[in-house]
N, CA, C and O atoms as a printed pandas DataFrame, in Angstrom:
     atom_number atom_name residue_name chain_id  residue_number  x_coord  y_coord  z_coord
0              1         N          MET        A               1   39.959  155.474   84.301
1              2        CA          MET        A               1   39.689  155.951   82.818
2              3         C          MET        A               1   40.531  156.141   81.867
3              4         O          MET        A               1   41.566  156.775   82.072
4              5         N          ALA        A               2   40.221  155.616   80.652
5              6        CA          ALA        A               2   41.594  155.668   79.742
6              7         C          ALA        A               2   41.695  157.175   79.163
7              8         O          ALA        A               2   40.709  157.827   79.505
8              9         N          GLN        A               3   42.346  157.692   78.609
9             10        CA          GLN        A               3   42.607  158.997   78.249
10            11         C          GLN        A               3   42.258  159.032   76.867
11            12         O          GLN        A               3   42.113  157.938   76.321
12            13         N          ASN        A               4   42.085  160.131   76.151
13            14        CA          ASN        A               4   41.627  159.945   74.684
14            15         C          ASN        A               4   42.877  160.572   74.030
15            16         O          ASN        A               4   42.688  160.773   72.830
16            17         N          HIS        A               5   44.007  160.911   74.436
17            18        CA          HIS        A               5   45.138  161.111   73.757
18            19         C          HIS        A               5   46.359  160.760   74.570
19            20         O          HIS        A               5   46.465  160.869   75.792
20            21         N          TYR        A               6   47.403  160.258   73.591
21            22        CA          TYR        A               6   48.424  159.480   74.368
22            23         C          TYR        A               6   49.873  160.602   73.060
23            24         O          TYR        A               6   49.807  160.739   71.839
24            25         N          GLN        A               7   50.553  160.949   73.680
25            26        CA          GLN        A               7   51.772  161.572   72.759
26            27         C          GLN        A               7   53.091  160.962   73.303
27            28         O          GLN        A               7   53.317  160.861   74.509
28            29         N          LEU        A               8   53.992  160.540   72.276
29            30        CA          LEU        A               8   55.542  160.130   72.531
30            31         C          LEU        A               8   56.354  160.666   71.476
31            32         O          LEU        A               8   56.169  160.335   70.305
32            33         N          GLU        A               9   57.234  161.467   71.826
33            34        CA          GLU        A               9   58.471  162.232   71.172
34            35         C          GLU        A               9   59.510  161.334   71.488
35            36         O          GLU        A               9   59.770  160.802   72.567
36            37         N          LEU        A              10   60.174  161.224   70.182
37            38        CA          LEU        A              10   61.659  160.846   70.128
38            39         C          LEU        A              10   62.618  161.405   69.405
39            40         O          LEU        A              10   62.350  162.309   68.614
40            41         N          GLU        A              11   63.831  160.957   69.575
41            42        CA          GLU        A              11   64.742  161.373   68.472
42            43         C          GLU        A              11   65.180  160.422   67.665
43            44         O          GLU        A              11   65.480  159.311   68.100
44            45         N          SER        A              12   65.289  160.816   66.128
45            46        CA          SER        A              12   65.546  159.598   65.308
46            47         C          SER        A              12   66.744  158.422   65.179
47            48         O          SER        A              12   67.664  158.436   64.362
48            49         N          ASP        A              13   66.592  157.817   65.788
49            50        CA          ASP        A              13   67.565  156.616   66.369
50            51         C          ASP        A              13   66.947  155.436   66.480
51            52         O          ASP        A              13   66.286  155.188   67.488
52            53         N          PRO        A              14   67.087  154.433   65.335
53            54        CA          PRO        A              14   66.276  153.423   65.383
54            55         C          PRO        A              14   66.474  152.347   66.880
55            56         O          PRO        A              14   65.868  151.276   66.838
56            57         N          ASN        A              15   67.003  152.546   67.684
57            58        CA          ASN        A              15   67.172  152.279   69.073
58            59         C          ASN        A              15   65.988  152.597   70.064
59            60         O          ASN        A              15   65.657  152.076   71.130
60            61         N          ASN        A              16   65.493  153.595   69.361
61            62        CA          ASN        A              16   63.865  153.997   69.940
62            63         C          ASN        A              16   62.724  153.325   69.765
63            64         O          ASN        A              16   61.734  153.522   70.470
64            65         N          LEU        A              17   62.772  152.480   68.813
65            66        CA          LEU        A              17   61.672  151.440   68.136
66            67         C          LEU        A              17   61.304  150.569   69.356
67            68         O          LEU        A              17   60.223  149.982   69.313
68            69         N          ILE        A              18   62.026  150.438   70.344
69            70        CA          ILE        A              18   61.552  149.406   71.554
70            71         C          ILE        A              18   60.491  150.428   72.562
71            72         O          ILE        A              18   59.367  150.076   72.921
72            73         N          THR        A              19   61.156  151.783   72.917
73            74        CA          THR        A              19   60.330  152.525   73.513
74            75         C          THR        A              19   58.936  152.780   72.797
75            76         O          THR        A              19   57.869  153.021   73.362
76            77         N          VAL        A              20   59.245  152.642   71.008
77            78        CA          VAL        A              20   57.728  152.928   70.602
78            79         C          VAL        A              20   56.921  151.700   70.732
79            80         O          VAL        A              20   55.713  151.933   70.697
80            81         N          GLU        A              21   57.337  150.094   70.914
81            82        CA          GLU        A              21   56.502  149.061   71.281
82            83         C          GLU        A              21   56.161  149.110   72.431
83            84         O          GLU        A              21   55.002  148.724   72.581
84            85         N          GLU        A              22   56.752  149.476   73.498
85            86        CA          GLU        A              22   56.346  149.647   74.792
86            87         C          GLU        A              22   55.125  150.924   74.985
87            88         O          GLU        A              22   54.326  150.866   75.920
88            89         N          PHE        A              23   55.111  151.822   74.187
89            90        CA          PHE        A              23   54.178  153.027   74.078
90            91         C          PHE        A              23   52.590  152.578   73.554
91            92         O          PHE        A              23   51.459  152.998   73.802
92            93         N          VAL        A              24   53.131  151.540   72.732
93            94        CA          VAL        A              24   51.693  150.859   71.652
94            95         C          VAL        A              24   51.108  149.957   73.001
95            96         O          VAL        A              24   50.027  150.074   73.577
96            97         N          ASN        A              25   51.889  149.311   73.191
97            98        CA          ASN        A              25   51.245  148.398   74.040
98            99         C          ASN        A              25   50.751  149.113   75.376
99           100         O          ASN        A              25   49.684  148.682   75.814
100          101         N          TYR        A              26   51.403  150.205   76.137
101          102        CA          TYR        A              26   50.595  150.867   76.780
102          103         C          TYR        A              26   49.321  151.478   76.585
103          104         O          TYR        A              26   48.484  151.413   77.485
104          105         N          PHE        A              27   49.075  152.075   75.495
105          106        CA          PHE        A              27   48.082  152.835   74.994
106          107         C          PHE        A              27   46.739  151.768   74.603
107          108         O          PHE        A              27   45.561  151.933   74.920
108          109         N          ALA        A              28   47.305  150.704   73.858
109          110        CA          ALA        A              28   46.443  149.467   73.143
110          111         C          ALA        A              28   45.764  148.955   74.509
111          112         O          ALA        A              28   44.568  148.675   74.422
112          113         N          LYS        A              29   46.398  148.796   75.784
113          114        CA          LYS        A              29   45.922  147.973   76.646
114          115         C          LYS        A              29   45.213  149.208   77.512
115          116         O          LYS        A              29   44.404  148.714   78.298
116          117         N          ASP        A              30   45.261  150.562   77.606
117          118        CA          ASP        A              30   44.677  151.255   78.133
118          119         C          ASP        A              30   43.243  151.695   77.707
119          120         O          ASP        A              30   42.286  152.027   78.407
120          121         N          ILE        A              31   43.384  151.593   76.275
121          122        CA          ILE        A              31   41.650  151.635   75.631
122          123         C          ILE        A              31   41.232  150.396   75.249
123          124         O          ILE        A              31   40.227  150.487   74.545
124          125         N          GLY        A              32   41.722  148.875   75.489
125          126        CA          GLY        A              32   40.923  148.012   75.309
126          127         C          GLY        A              32   41.119  147.486   73.280
127          128         O          GLY        A              32   40.281  146.793   72.702
128          129         N          VAL        A              33   42.016  147.882   72.809
129          130        CA          VAL        A              33   42.250  147.213   71.644
130          131         C          VAL        A              33   42.190  145.745   71.701
131          132         O          VAL        A              33   42.918  145.033   72.392
132          133         N          ASP        A              34   41.141  145.313   70.815
133          134        CA          ASP        A              34   40.906  143.668   70.725
134          135         C          ASP        A              34   42.223  143.318   70.314
135          136         O          ASP        A              34   42.913  143.997   69.554
136          137         N          GLU        A              35   42.717  141.690   71.107
137          138        CA          GLU        A              35   43.854  141.292   71.027
138          139         C          GLU        A              35   44.358  140.827   69.430
139          140         O          GLU        A              35   45.482  140.855   68.929
140          141         N          ASP        A              36   43.250  140.462   68.953
141          142        CA          ASP        A              36   43.376  139.900   67.360
142          143         C          ASP        A              36   43.845  141.127   66.334
143          144         O          ASP        A              36   44.153  140.894   65.165
144          145         N          LYS        A              37   43.859  142.380   66.880
145          146        CA          LYS        A              37   44.454  143.392   66.365
146          147         C          LYS        A              37   45.731  144.028   66.756
147          148         O          LYS        A              37   46.310  144.930   66.151
148          149         N          MET        A              38   46.034  143.534   67.668
149          150        CA          MET        A              38   47.308  144.008   68.373
150          151         C          MET        A              38   48.430  143.892   67.492
151          152         O          MET        A              38   49.214  144.836   67.398
152          153         N          ASN        A              39   48.600  142.803   66.812
153          154        CA          ASN        A              39   49.960  142.513   65.975
154          155         C          ASN        A              39   50.024  143.246   64.732
155          156         O          ASN        A              39   51.148  143.548   64.331
156          157         N          GLY        A              40   49.050  143.572   64.075
157          158        CA          GLY        A              40   49.102  144.476   63.080
158          159         C          GLY        A              40   48.951  145.883   63.758
159          160         O          GLY        A              40   49.597  146.759   63.183
160          161         N          LEU        A              41   48.383  146.205   64.629
161          162        CA          LEU        A              41   48.717  147.532   65.080
162          163         C          LEU        A              41   49.887  148.203   65.262
163          164         O          LEU        A              41   50.214  149.337   64.909
164          165         N          MET        A              42   50.688  147.056   66.071
165          166        CA          MET        A              42   52.145  147.056   66.444
166          167         C          MET        A              42   52.844  147.347   65.175
167          168         O          MET        A              42   53.449  148.379   64.885
168          169         N          LEU        A              43   52.677  146.315   64.482
169          170        CA          LEU        A              43   53.780  146.605   63.073
170          171         C          LEU        A              43   53.384  147.575   62.366
171          172         O          LEU        A              43   54.153  148.004   61.506
172          173         N          SER        A              44   52.283  148.082   62.512
173          174        CA          SER        A              44   51.852  149.481   61.592
174          175         C          SER        A              44   52.550  150.822   62.033
175          176         O          SER        A              44   53.053  151.643   61.266
176          177         N          VAL        A              45   52.480  150.908   63.625
177          178        CA          VAL        A              45   53.099  151.999   64.041
178          179         C          VAL        A              45   54.710  152.105   64.316
179          180         O          VAL        A              45   55.404  153.121   64.352
180          181         N          THR        A              46   55.085  150.743   64.498
181          182        CA          THR        A              46   56.544  150.641   64.460
182          183         C          THR        A              46   57.416  150.867   62.806
183          184         O          THR        A              46   58.568  151.231   62.575
184          185         N          GLU        A              47   56.238  150.455   61.829
185          186        CA          GLU        A              47   56.823  150.546   60.511
186          187         C          GLU        A              47   56.419  152.205   60.308
187          188         O          GLU        A              47   57.291  152.961   59.880
188          189         N          ALA        A              48   55.520  152.551   60.524
189          190        CA          ALA        A              48   55.604  154.226   60.089
190          191         C          ALA        A              48   56.645  154.806   60.990
191          192         O          ALA        A              48   57.398  155.607   60.436
192          193         N          THR        A              49   56.853  154.575   62.265
193          194        CA          THR        A              49   57.981  155.323   63.145
194          195         C          THR        A              49   59.568  154.831   62.265
195          196         O          THR        A              49   60.488  155.646   62.196
196          197         N          THR        A              50   59.676  153.602   61.725
197          198        CA          THR        A              50   60.954  153.349   61.150
198          199         C          THR        A              50   61.078  154.208   59.843
199          200         O          THR        A              50   62.124  154.727   59.452
200          201         N          ASN        A              51   59.782  154.286   59.186
201          202        CA          ASN        A              51   60.321  155.037   57.989
202          203         C          ASN        A              51   60.421  156.651   58.308
203          204         O          ASN        A              51   61.061  157.435   57.608
204          205         N          ALA        A              52   59.807  156.946   59.279
205          206        CA          ALA        A              52   59.930  158.210   59.782
206          207         C          ALA        A              52   61.672  158.675   60.424
207          208         O          ALA        A              52   62.197  159.769   60.218
208          209         N          ILE        A              53   62.092  157.906   60.947
209          210        CA          ILE        A              53   63.433  157.703   61.417
210          211         C          ILE        A              53   64.479  157.670   60.289
211          212         O          ILE        A              53   65.494  158.364   60.344
212          213         N          ILE        A              54   64.230  156.923   59.363
213          214        CA          ILE        A              54   65.190  156.245   58.751
214          215         C          ILE        A              54   65.327  157.011   57.175
215          216         O          ILE        A              54   66.400  157.274   56.633
216          217         N          HIS        A              55   64.138  157.253   56.681
217          218        CA          HIS        A              55   63.915  157.443   55.410
218          219         C          HIS        A              55   63.669  158.887   55.237
219          220         O          HIS        A              55   64.120  159.527   54.287
220          221         N          ALA        A              56   62.866  159.434   56.278
221          222        CA          ALA        A              56   62.404  160.857   56.436
222          223         C          ALA        A              56   63.478  161.803   57.083
223          224         O          ALA        A              56   63.899  162.867   56.629
224          225         N          ASN        A              57   63.803  161.202   58.185
225          226        CA          ASN        A              57   64.816  162.050   59.066
226          227         C          ASN        A              57   66.281  161.424   58.857
227          228         O          ASN        A              57   67.136  161.945   59.572
228          229         N          LYS        A              58   66.599  160.685   58.242
229          230        CA          LYS        A              58   67.710  159.905   57.789
230          231         C          LYS        A              58   68.871  159.680   59.246
231          232         O          LYS        A              58   70.090  159.853   59.255
232          233         N          ASN        A              59   68.219  159.367   60.061
233          234        CA          ASN        A              59   68.694  158.675   61.250
234          235         C          ASN        A              59   69.507  160.177   61.864
235          236         O          ASN        A              59   70.568  160.144   62.486
236          237         N          ASP        A              60   68.868  161.242   61.582
237          238        CA          ASP        A              60   69.516  162.431   62.579
238          239         C          ASP        A              60   68.877  162.632   63.922
239          240         O          ASP        A              60   67.753  163.083   64.143
240          241         N          PRO        A              61   69.846  162.194   64.846
241          242        CA          PRO        A              61   69.009  162.561   66.522
242          243         C          PRO        A              61   68.613  163.934   66.522
243          244         O          PRO        A              61   67.709  164.150   67.329
244          245         N          SER        A              62   69.000  164.931   65.874
245          246        CA          SER        A              62   68.557  166.051   66.055
246          247         C          SER        A              62   67.010  166.321   65.508
247          248         O          SER        A              62   66.297  167.220   65.955
248          249         N          LYS        A              63   66.700  165.598   64.698
249          250        CA          LYS        A              63   65.375  165.500   64.214
250          251         C          LYS        A              63   64.483  164.686   64.800
251          252         O          LYS        A              63   64.694  163.474   64.854
252          253         N          LYS        A              64   63.101  165.390   65.438
253          254        CA          LYS        A              64   62.213  164.475   66.164
254          255         C          LYS        A              64   61.180  163.519   65.211
255          256         O          LYS        A              64   60.818  163.654   64.043
256          257         N          VAL        A              65   60.876  162.505   66.229
257          258        CA          VAL        A              65   59.339  161.841   65.732
258          259         C          VAL        A              65   58.758  161.856   66.616
259          260         O          VAL        A              65   59.106  161.416   67.712
260          261         N          THR        A              66   57.280  162.597   66.215
261          262        CA          THR        A              66   56.494  162.672   67.521
262          263         C          THR        A              66   54.859  161.858   66.912
263          264         O          THR        A              66   54.227  162.104   65.884
264          265         N          ILE        A              67   54.583  160.905   67.962
265          266        CA          ILE        A              67   53.403  160.039   67.349
266          267         C          ILE        A              67   52.537  160.429   68.516
267          268         O          ILE        A              67   52.866  160.393   69.702
268          269         N          ASP        A              68   51.369  160.812   68.004
269          270        CA          ASP        A              68   50.039  161.228   68.738
270          271         C          ASP        A              68   48.986  160.211   68.456
271          272         O          ASP        A              68   48.681  159.892   67.307
272          273         N          VAL        A              69   48.518  159.785   69.364
273          274        CA          VAL        A              69   47.392  159.130   69.350
274          275         C          VAL        A              69   46.158  159.294   69.823
275          276         O          VAL        A              69   46.059  159.476   71.037
276          277         N          PHE        A              70   44.717  159.267   68.855
277          278        CA          PHE        A              70   43.537  160.028   69.401
278          279         C          PHE        A              70   42.769  158.805   69.567
279          280         O          PHE        A              70   42.991  157.864   68.805
280          281         N          VAL        A              71   41.850  158.709   70.520
281          282        CA          VAL        A              71   40.815  157.876   70.678
282          283         C          VAL        A              71   39.723  158.855   70.606
283          284         O          VAL        A              71   39.702  159.893   71.268
284          285         N          ASP        A              72   38.460  158.337   69.451
285          286        CA          ASP        A              72   37.458  158.832   69.375
286          287         C          ASP        A              72   36.335  158.125   68.629
287          288         O          ASP        A              72   36.495  157.767   67.462
288          289         N          ASN        A              73   35.405  157.959   69.172
289          290        CA          ASN        A              73   33.972  157.148   68.896
290          291         C          ASN        A              73   34.546  155.541   68.336
291          292         O          ASN        A              73   34.163  154.996   67.301
292          293         N          GLY        A              74   35.379  155.078   69.151
293          294        CA          GLY        A              74   35.526  153.400   68.702
294          295         C          GLY        A              74   36.838  153.351   67.838
295          296         O          GLY        A              74   37.390  152.298   67.518
296          297         N          TYR        A              75   37.341  154.794   67.446
297          298        CA          TYR        A              75   38.270  154.552   66.360
298          299         C          TYR        A              75   39.744  155.158   66.873
299          300         O          TYR        A              75   39.819  156.182   67.552
300          301         N          LEU        A              76   40.716  154.504   66.519
301          302        CA          LEU        A              76   41.826  154.837   66.921
302          303         C          LEU        A              76   42.626  155.775   65.982
303          304         O          LEU        A              76   42.842  155.092   64.981
304          305         N          THR        A              77   43.194  157.054   65.802
305          306        CA          THR        A              77   43.788  157.728   64.903
306          307         C          THR        A              77   45.320  157.772   65.650
307          308         O          THR        A              77   45.469  158.087   66.830
308          309         N          ILE        A              78   46.312  157.436   64.828
309          310        CA          ILE        A              78   47.672  157.616   65.435
310          311         C          ILE        A              78   48.391  158.393   64.124
311          312         O          ILE        A              78   48.273  157.990   62.967
312          313         N          LYS        A              79   48.931  159.230   64.407
313          314        CA          LYS        A              79   49.840  160.475   63.563
314          315         C          LYS        A              79   51.243  160.092   63.957
315          316         O          LYS        A              79   51.639  159.933   65.111
316          317         N          VAL        A              80   51.838  159.984   63.015
317          318        CA          VAL        A              80   53.311  160.028   63.417
318          319         C          VAL        A              80   54.174  160.623   62.265
319          320         O          VAL        A              80   54.387  160.231   61.118
320          321         N          LYS        A              81   54.623  161.780   63.020
321          322        CA          LYS        A              81   55.038  162.951   62.324
322          323         C          LYS        A              81   56.607  163.012   62.333
323          324         O          LYS        A              81   57.307  162.952   63.344
324          325         N          ASP        A              82   57.052  163.144   61.016
325          326        CA          ASP        A              82   58.700  163.098   61.000
326          327         C          ASP        A              82   58.703  164.512   60.451
327          328         O          ASP        A              82   57.721  165.154   60.077
328          329         N          GLU        A              83   60.293  164.983   60.472
329          330        CA          GLU        A              83   60.750  166.468   60.267
330          331         C          GLU        A              83   61.657  166.250   58.557
331          332         O          GLU        A              83   62.677  166.915   58.375
332          333         N          GLY        A              84   61.236  165.453   57.630
333          334        CA          GLY        A              84   62.061  165.204   56.529
334          335         C          GLY        A              84   61.108  166.056   55.734
335          336         O          GLY        A              84   60.208  166.819   56.085
336          337         N          LYS        A              85   61.711  165.595   54.215
337          338        CA          LYS        A              85   60.983  166.799   53.136
338          339         C          LYS        A              85   60.056  165.795   52.593
339          340         O          LYS        A              85   59.873  165.873   51.378
340          341         N          GLY        A              86   59.564  165.067   53.093
341          342        CA          GLY        A              86   58.043  164.032   52.430
342          343         C          GLY        A              86   58.557  163.344   51.190
343          344         O          GLY        A              86   59.631  163.490   50.606
344          345         N          PHE        A              87   57.768  162.741   50.990
345          346        CA          PHE        A              87   57.380  161.710   49.695
346          347         C          PHE        A              87   56.221  161.628   49.193
347          348         O          PHE        A              87   55.245  162.209   49.667
348          349         N          ASP        A              88   56.195  160.737   47.959
349          350        CA          ASP        A              88   55.020  160.664   47.232
350          351         C          ASP        A              88   54.463  159.438   47.378
351          352         O          ASP        A              88   54.951  158.491   46.760
352          353         N          PRO        A              89   53.361  159.263   48.213
353          354        CA          PRO        A              89   53.279  157.709   48.526
354          355         C          PRO        A              89   52.540  157.008   47.446
355          356         O          PRO        A              89   52.160  155.876   47.747
356          357         N          SER        A              90   52.148  157.588   45.816
357          358        CA          SER        A              90   52.008  156.833   44.782
358          359         C          SER        A              90   53.413  156.393   44.061
359          360         O          SER        A              90   53.414  155.698   43.045
360          361         N          LYS        A              91   54.814  156.950   44.794
361          362        CA          LYS        A              91   55.732  156.338   43.712
362          363         C          LYS        A              91   56.199  155.064   44.658
363          364         O          LYS        A              91   57.042  154.365   44.095
364          365         N          VAL        A              92   55.858  154.665   45.854
365          366        CA          VAL        A              92   56.357  153.403   46.420
366          367         C          VAL        A              92   56.142  152.420   45.406
367          368         O          VAL        A              92   55.089  152.607   44.797
368          369         N          PRO        A              93   56.774  151.480   45.050
369          370        CA          PRO        A              93   56.909  150.357   44.223
370          371         C          PRO        A              93   55.908  149.295   45.084
371          372         O          PRO        A              93   56.042  149.081   46.289
372          373         N          ASP        A              94   54.950  148.716   44.283
373          374        CA          ASP        A              94   53.913  147.564   44.566
374          375         C          ASP        A              94   54.805  146.338   45.181
375          376         O          ASP        A              94   55.428  145.662   44.363
376          377         N          PRO        A              95   54.909  146.001   46.592
377          378        CA          PRO        A              95   55.715  144.846   46.869
378          379         C          PRO        A              95   55.213  143.362   46.287
379          380         O          PRO        A              95   55.793  142.280   46.382
380          381         N          THR        A              96   54.175  143.620   45.772
381          382        CA          THR        A              96   53.444  142.243   45.796
382          383         C          THR        A              96   53.623  142.257   44.049
383          384         O          THR        A              96   53.093  141.277   43.527
384          385         N          ALA        A              97   54.106  142.959   43.347
385          386        CA          ALA        A              97   54.772  142.884   41.686
386          387         C          ALA        A              97   55.822  142.099   41.880
387          388         O          ALA        A              97   56.566  142.159   42.860
388          389         N          SER        A              98   55.945  141.118   40.686
389          390        CA          SER        A              98   56.949  140.185   40.830
390          391         C          SER        A              98   58.364  140.442   40.870
391          392         O          SER        A              98   59.176  139.607   41.268
392          393         N          GLU        A              99   58.640  141.500   40.493
393          394        CA          GLU        A              99   59.993  141.821   40.470
394          395         C          GLU        A              99   60.441  142.432   41.687
395          396         O          GLU        A              99   61.636  142.702   41.801
396          397         N          ASN        A             100   59.468  142.736   42.799
397          398        CA          ASN        A             100   59.769  143.394   44.000
398          399         C          ASN        A             100   59.539  142.330   45.100
399          400         O          ASN        A             100   59.934  142.550   46.245
400          401         N          LEU        A             101   58.914  141.197   44.779
401          402        CA          LEU        A             101   58.823  140.319   45.812
402          403         C          LEU        A             101   59.872  139.920   47.018
403          404         O          LEU        A             101   59.724  139.855   48.239
404          405         N          LEU        A             102   61.254  139.627   45.949
405          406        CA          LEU        A             102   62.532  139.421   47.115
406          407         C          LEU        A             102   63.177  140.263   47.526
407          408         O          LEU        A             102   64.229  139.990   48.105
408          409         N          LYS        A             103   62.699  141.745   47.336
409          410        CA          LYS        A             103   63.305  142.761   48.068
410          411         C          LYS        A             103   63.379  142.709   49.894
411          412         O          LYS        A             103   62.625  141.927   50.474
412          413         N          ASP        A             104   64.097  143.376   50.497
413          414        CA          ASP        A             104   63.939  143.401   51.721
414          415         C          ASP        A             104   62.998  144.565   52.160
415          416         O          ASP        A             104   62.558  144.620   53.309
416          417         N          SER        A             105   62.745  145.361   51.344
417          418        CA          SER        A             105   62.515  146.852   52.003
418          419         C          SER        A             105   60.927  147.128   50.939
419          420         O          SER        A             105   60.490  146.555   49.941
420          421         N          GLY        A             106   60.496  148.148   51.679
421          422        CA          GLY        A             106   59.282  148.172   50.708
422          423         C          GLY        A             106   58.042  147.767   50.927
423          424         O          GLY        A             106   57.106  148.176   50.240
424          425         N          ARG        A             107   57.920  147.047   51.761
425          426        CA          ARG        A             107   56.568  146.409   52.381
426          427         C          ARG        A             107   55.858  146.960   53.588
427          428         O          ARG        A             107   54.920  146.404   54.159
428          429         N          GLY        A             108   56.496  148.308   53.973
429          430        CA          GLY        A             108   55.769  148.663   55.121
430          431         C          GLY        A             108   54.571  149.455   54.898
431          432         O          GLY        A             108   53.615  149.269   55.651
432          433         N          VAL        A             109   54.486  150.375   53.898
433          434        CA          VAL        A             109   53.399  150.747   53.370
434          435         C          VAL        A             109   52.169  149.965   52.910
435          436         O          VAL        A             109   51.038  150.314   53.247
436          437         N          TYR        A             110   52.395  148.951   52.171
437          438        CA          TYR        A             110   51.617  147.954   52.093
438          439         C          TYR        A             110   51.183  147.304   53.178
439          440         O          TYR        A             110   49.960  147.289   53.317
440          441         N          LEU        A             111   51.909  146.696   54.084
441          442        CA          LEU        A             111   51.382  146.099   55.277
442          443         C          LEU        A             111   50.571  147.318   56.219
443          444         O          LEU        A             111   49.472  146.986   56.662
444          445         N          MET        A             112   50.950  148.373   56.462
445          446        CA          MET        A             112   49.928  149.514   57.196
446          447         C          MET        A             112   48.619  149.538   56.311
447          448         O          MET        A             112   47.553  149.798   56.870
448          449         N          ARG        A             113   48.646  149.320   55.168
449          450        CA          ARG        A             113   47.275  149.169   54.417
450          451         C          ARG        A             113   46.473  148.099   54.512
451          452         O          ARG        A             113   45.252  147.988   54.399
452          453         N          VAL        A             114   47.381  147.277   54.751
453          454        CA          VAL        A             114   46.431  145.661   55.064
454          455         C          VAL        A             114   45.839  145.511   56.558
455          456         O          VAL        A             114   44.844  144.848   56.852
456          457         N          TYR        A             115   46.727  146.335   57.534
457          458        CA          TYR        A             115   46.293  146.123   58.871
458          459         C          TYR        A             115   45.244  147.294   59.176
459          460         O          TYR        A             115   44.112  147.113   59.625
460          461         N          MET        A             116   45.701  148.271   58.919
461          462        CA          MET        A             116   44.654  149.232   59.268
462          463         C          MET        A             116   43.520  149.783   58.123
463          464         O          MET        A             116   43.452  149.621   56.905
464          465         N          ASP        A             117   42.708  150.473   59.048
465          466        CA          ASP        A             117   40.929  150.799   58.364
466          467         C          ASP        A             117   41.530  151.499   57.138
467          468         O          ASP        A             117   41.284  151.048   56.019
468          469         N          GLU        A             118   42.454  152.785   57.328
469          470        CA          GLU        A             118   42.802  153.574   56.418
470          471         C          GLU        A             118   44.245  154.184   57.089
471          472         O          GLU        A             118   44.703  154.202   58.232
472          473         N          LEU        A             119   44.627  154.583   56.011
473          474        CA          LEU        A             119   46.053  155.126   55.928
474          475         C          LEU        A             119   46.080  156.270   55.036
475          476         O          LEU        A             119   45.793  156.265   53.839
476          477         N          LYS        A             120   46.421  157.167   55.685
477          478        CA          LYS        A             120   46.816  158.636   55.006
478          479         C          LYS        A             120   47.652  159.484   55.083
479          480         O          LYS        A             120   47.951  159.780   56.239
480          481         N          TYR        A             121   48.318  160.167   54.070
481          482        CA          TYR        A             121   49.647  161.261   54.658
482          483         C          TYR        A             121   49.159  162.526   54.306
483          484         O          TYR        A             121   48.478  162.771   53.310
484          485         N          ASN        A             122   49.631  163.529   55.381
485          486        CA          ASN        A             122   49.676  164.732   55.242
486          487         C          ASN        A             122   51.142  165.135   55.326
487          488         O          ASN        A             122   51.910  164.974   56.275
488          489         N          VAL        A             123   51.413  165.785   53.945
489          490        CA          VAL        A             123   52.894  166.340   53.770
490          491         C          VAL        A             123   52.855  167.973   54.113
491          492         O          VAL        A             123   52.121  168.823   53.609
492          493         N          THR        A             124   53.520  168.078   54.774
493          494        CA          THR        A             124   53.532  169.638   55.207
494          495         C          THR        A             124   54.919  170.138   54.980
495          496         O          THR        A             124   55.790  169.311   54.708
496          497         N          PRO        A             125   55.251  171.558   55.073
497          498        CA          PRO        A             125   56.813  172.116   54.888
498          499         C          PRO        A             125   57.840  171.790   55.913
499          500         O          PRO        A             125   59.059  171.912   55.791
500          501         N          THR        A             126   57.010  171.256   57.186
501          502        CA          THR        A             126   57.916  170.981   58.335
502          503         C          THR        A             126   57.702  169.449   58.160
503          504         O          THR        A             126   57.330  169.119   59.286
504          505         N          GLY        A             127   57.713  168.859   57.759
505          506        CA          GLY        A             127   57.539  166.959   57.889
506          507         C          GLY        A             127   56.365  166.445   57.278
507          508         O          GLY        A             127   55.450  167.202   56.953
508          509         N          THR        A             128   56.315  165.166   57.087
509          510        CA          THR        A             128   55.252  164.513   56.809
510          511         C          THR        A             128   54.662  163.974   58.096
511          512         O          THR        A             128   55.303  163.985   59.147
512          513         N          GLU        A             129   53.187  163.410   57.974
513          514        CA          GLU        A             129   52.534  162.876   58.987
514          515         C          GLU        A             129   51.826  161.672   58.183
515          516         O          GLU        A             129   51.019  161.674   57.254
516          517         N          THR        A             130   52.492  160.582   58.959
517          518        CA          THR        A             130   51.790  159.446   58.536
518          519         C          THR        A             130   50.351  159.090   59.280
519          520         O          THR        A             130   50.346  159.068   60.511
520          521         N          ILE        A             131   49.421  158.877   58.723
521          522        CA          ILE        A             131   48.066  158.970   59.794
522          523         C          ILE        A             131   47.553  157.696   59.610
523          524         O          ILE        A             131   47.188  157.425   58.466
524          525         N          LEU        A             132   47.435  156.818   60.506
525          526        CA          LEU        A             132   46.837  155.504   60.614
526          527         C          LEU        A             132   45.342  155.454   61.401
527          528         O          LEU        A             132   45.156  156.220   62.346
528          529         N          ILE        A             133   44.657  154.847   61.121
529          530        CA          ILE        A             133   43.210  154.684   61.459
530          531         C          ILE        A             133   42.860  153.554   61.550
531          532         O          ILE        A             133   42.967  152.794   60.588
532          533         N          LEU        A             134   42.239  153.068   63.004
533          534        CA          LEU        A             134   41.876  151.461   63.091
534          535         C          LEU        A             134   40.900  151.602   64.085
535          536         O          LEU        A             134   41.006  152.450   64.971
536          537         N          LYS        A             135   39.560  150.502   63.959
537          538        CA          LYS        A             135   38.759  150.393   64.404
538          539         C          LYS        A             135   38.931  149.760   65.410
539          540         O          LYS        A             135   39.559  148.707   65.309
540          541         N          ILE        A             136   38.352  150.255   66.931
541          542        CA          ILE        A             136   39.147  149.615   68.410
542          543         C          ILE        A             136   38.876  148.196   68.336
543          544         O          ILE        A             136   39.752  147.332   68.383
544          545         N          LYS        A             137   37.379  147.939   68.196
545          546        CA          LYS        A             137   36.714  146.478   68.343
546          547         C          LYS        A             137   36.607  146.013   67.130
547          548         O          LYS        A             137   36.125  144.897   66.937
């Protein structure tokens, strides 16, 4: 039987993203996430983790990123917590605006909104939680 809570903690090093991918594959398979939702799920979790490592924790290996996954009532809730100073999600430029179309970065938040059923942020004094919510089936 699948569990209802999975957790991964890692140092803020971009090389750890492969571990995140393995973690997502593991819990998604364990709980039976629909195949057609896998790419969006993988992209969203790695994007949230990349933001936590690079933007929030500034690639500082002494700072951790914690990923908590909860399964409840057909929904998957993934909380990616960093130890950074936090940011204002409304200040992230719209990647679909013409002046931003050719930029290399800035699409992560947009893509997470596209693929997830819900995207929320919980800014705390000890870091920001990016909260991804996805209907499993």
